[in-house]
C-alpha positions as CSV (number, residue, x, y, z in Angstrom):
1,L,-54.6,34.8,-41.5
2,S,-56.9,32.5,-43.8
3,L,-59.7,35.3,-44.1
4,Q,-57.2,38.0,-44.4
5,A,-55.3,36.2,-47.2
6,S,-58.6,35.9,-49.3
7,N,-59.2,39.6,-49.2
8,G,-59.2,40.7,-52.9
9,T,-57.6,43.9,-52.3
10,L,-54.2,42.5,-51.3
11,Q,-51.3,42.3,-53.5
12,S,-49.3,39.3,-54.3
13,E,-46.4,40.6,-51.9
14,D,-49.0,40.9,-49.0
15,R,-49.9,37.4,-49.6
16,Q,-46.5,36.0,-49.7
17,E,-46.0,37.8,-46.2
18,I,-49.3,36.1,-44.9
19,A,-47.9,32.7,-46.4
20,L,-44.5,33.2,-44.5
21,E,-46.5,34.1,-41.4
22,M,-48.7,30.7,-41.8
23,N,-45.5,28.6,-42.5
24,T,-44.0,30.0,-39.3
25,L,-47.0,29.1,-37.5
26,V,-47.2,25.5,-38.9
27,S,-43.5,25.1,-37.8
28,N,-44.4,26.1,-34.4
29,I,-47.3,23.5,-34.5
30,N,-44.7,20.9,-35.3
31,A,-42.1,21.9,-32.9
32,I,-44.9,21.8,-30.2
33,S,-45.8,18.4,-31.2
34,K,-42.2,17.0,-31.6
35,N,-40.7,18.5,-28.2
36,T,-43.6,18.1,-25.8
37,K,-42.4,15.5,-23.5
38,F,-43.1,13.7,-20.0
39,N,-40.6,11.8,-18.5
40,G,-38.5,11.4,-21.7
41,S,-41.9,10.3,-23.7
42,V,-43.1,12.3,-26.6
43,L,-46.8,13.0,-25.9
44,F,-48.3,14.0,-29.2
45,G,-46.8,11.0,-31.6
46,S,-43.5,9.1,-31.3
47,G,-42.9,10.1,-35.0
48,A,-43.8,13.6,-34.9
49,A,-42.9,15.7,-38.0
50,S,-40.7,18.7,-37.6
51,G,-40.2,21.9,-39.9
52,S,-42.6,23.6,-42.2
53,G,-41.7,21.2,-45.1
54,A,-42.5,18.0,-43.0
55,S,-45.2,15.9,-44.5
56,A,-45.0,12.5,-42.8
57,A,-47.8,12.1,-40.6
58,A,-46.9,11.2,-36.7
59,T,-48.4,8.4,-34.8
60,S,-50.7,8.6,-31.9
61,T,-49.2,7.6,-28.2
62,S,-51.1,5.4,-25.8
63,F,-50.2,5.4,-22.2
64,Q,-51.2,2.8,-19.7
65,F,-51.6,3.6,-16.0
66,Q,-51.7,1.0,-13.2
67,V,-54.7,2.1,-11.0
68,G,-55.1,-0.7,-8.5
69,A,-53.2,-3.3,-6.8
70,N,-54.2,-6.2,-9.2
71,S,-52.4,-6.8,-12.7
72,G,-55.7,-6.3,-14.7
73,E,-56.7,-3.0,-12.9
74,T,-55.3,-0.7,-15.6
75,T,-56.6,2.3,-17.6
76,S,-55.4,3.4,-21.0
77,V,-55.3,7.0,-22.4
78,T,-54.4,7.7,-26.1
79,I,-53.3,10.9,-27.3
80,Q,-53.4,11.5,-31.2
81,S,-50.6,13.3,-33.0
82,M,-50.8,17.0,-33.3
83,D,-48.2,17.7,-36.0
84,S,-49.2,19.7,-39.1
85,S,-49.7,16.6,-41.4
86,S,-51.9,15.0,-38.9
87,L,-54.0,18.0,-38.4
88,G,-54.3,18.5,-42.3
89,L,-52.4,21.9,-42.2
90,Y,-49.3,21.0,-44.2
91,S,-51.2,21.0,-47.4
92,V,-53.1,24.3,-46.7
93,A,-49.7,26.1,-45.9
94,S,-47.9,24.7,-48.9
95,Q,-51.1,25.7,-51.0
96,V,-51.0,29.4,-49.5
97,A,-47.2,29.4,-50.3
98,S,-47.5,28.2,-53.9
99,L,-50.5,30.3,-55.0
100,A,-49.0,33.4,-53.2
101,T,-45.4,33.0,-54.7
102,S,-47.0,32.4,-58.4
103,G,-49.2,35.5,-58.0
104,K,-52.4,33.5,-58.9
105,L,-54.5,35.9,-57.2
106,T,-57.8,34.7,-58.6
107,A,-56.9,31.0,-57.6
108,F,-55.8,32.1,-54.2
109,A,-58.9,33.9,-53.5
110,A,-60.8,31.0,-54.6
111,S,-59.2,28.5,-52.7
112,F,-60.5,30.2,-49.5
113,A,-63.7,31.2,-51.0
114,G,-64.7,27.8,-51.9
115,T,-63.8,27.0,-48.1
116,T,-61.3,24.3,-49.1
117,A,-58.6,25.8,-46.9
118,L,-60.9,27.1,-44.1
119,G,-62.7,23.7,-44.0
120,K,-59.4,22.2,-43.2
121,L,-58.6,24.8,-40.6
122,D,-62.0,24.2,-38.9
123,A,-61.4,20.5,-38.9
124,A,-57.9,20.9,-37.4
125,I,-59.5,23.1,-34.8
126,K,-62.1,20.4,-33.9
127,K,-59.6,17.6,-33.7
128,V,-57.6,19.7,-31.1
129,S,-60.8,20.6,-29.2
130,D,-61.8,17.0,-29.3
131,Q,-58.6,15.8,-27.9
132,R,-58.4,18.4,-25.3
133,A,-61.9,17.1,-24.1
134,Q,-60.7,13.4,-24.1
135,L,-57.7,14.4,-22.2
136,G,-59.9,16.5,-19.7
137,A,-62.4,13.6,-19.2
138,A,-59.2,11.4,-18.7
139,Q,-57.8,13.5,-16.2
140,N,-60.8,13.7,-14.4
141,G,-61.3,9.8,-14.2
142,L,-57.4,9.6,-13.0
143,S,-58.2,12.2,-10.3
144,H,-61.4,10.3,-9.1
145,T,-59.3,7.1,-9.0
146,V,-56.4,8.7,-7.1
147,N,-58.9,10.1,-4.5
148,S,-60.5,6.4,-4.1
149,L,-56.9,5.1,-3.7
150,E,-56.0,7.5,-1.1
151,A,-59.2,6.8,0.9
152,T,-58.5,3.0,0.7
153,T,-54.8,3.7,1.7
154,T,-55.9,5.7,4.6
155,N,-58.4,3.1,5.7
156,L,-56.2,0.2,5.4
157,S,-53.4,2.2,7.5
158,A,-56.0,3.1,10.2
159,A,-56.9,-0.8,10.5
160,N,-53.3,-1.9,10.4
161,S,-52.6,0.6,13.2
162,R,-55.5,-0.8,15.2
163,I,-54.0,-4.2,14.9
164,K,-50.4,-3.7,15.4
165,D,-50.2,-0.5,17.5
166,V,-51.5,-1.5,20.8
167,D,-51.8,1.0,23.7
168,M,-49.5,-0.9,26.1
169,A,-50.7,0.8,29.4
170,Q,-54.2,0.0,28.4
171,E,-53.3,-3.6,27.7
172,M,-51.4,-4.2,30.9
173,T,-54.0,-2.7,33.0
174,S,-56.5,-5.3,31.1
175,Y,-54.0,-8.0,31.5
176,T,-53.7,-7.4,35.3
177,S,-57.3,-7.0,35.7
178,S,-57.9,-10.3,33.9
179,N,-55.2,-12.0,35.7
180,I,-56.6,-11.2,39.2
181,L,-60.1,-12.4,38.0
182,L,-58.6,-15.6,36.8
183,Q,-56.5,-16.2,40.3
184,A,-59.8,-15.3,42.2
185,A,-61.6,-18.0,40.1
186,T,-58.9,-20.7,40.6
187,S,-58.9,-19.8,44.3
188,M,-62.6,-20.3,44.5
189,L,-62.4,-23.6,42.6
190,S,-59.9,-24.9,44.9
191,Q,-62.0,-24.0,47.9
192,A,-65.0,-25.6,46.5
193,N,-63.2,-28.8,45.8
194,S,-61.8,-28.8,49.3
195,M,-65.4,-28.5,50.6
196,P,-66.4,-32.1,49.8
197,Q,-63.3,-33.3,51.3
198,S,-64.1,-31.7,54.4
199,V,-67.6,-32.9,54.5
200,L,-66.4,-36.5,54.0
201,T,-63.8,-36.0,56.8
202,L,-66.5,-34.8,59.1
203,L,-68.8,-37.7,58.2
204,Q,-66.1,-40.3,58.7
205,N,-65.3,-38.5,62.4
206,I,-69.1,-38.9,63.2
207,G,-69.2,-42.3,62.2
């Protein structure tokens, strides 16, 4: 739309239509920034602006996630505000609307030819792209953390099962076998203890 609006063959009415469409798109950006929530929390700034006339910049939102069993095992993700003012688009939309309505076609074209407005649009696109890259990296990091925690949970559950969930049949068989061996050993020791007494008795009888 910005490039289209800078076309010198357009009339004032054409540019006004473009300005109206740009303002509508800016309003949509503000609506997305204001209404995108997760579990009741606004994702793109707690003070997100709304409406095409909103000029107050929204604040960024930071989320902290517990990723381990200990209190210090946390990670944070910061999401920058994405309303039109934070992206620098509010001034562009206002400028377009003002120049188009006043009929200052030369100034209108020069505004875009001088890359002032286009530069702001490029900066806004870069900011959104950078935020997407940061969120993607954070998502990948959290996914790896989740996989690691799941593996740890599985290993701990298996270890706990080996300790607590005993095979009763196997353990009873092992107990019975050990008990028989213990009784045999006790009987052997008892018999061994009686041998000296028997020898002593025989010696006494001989004497």
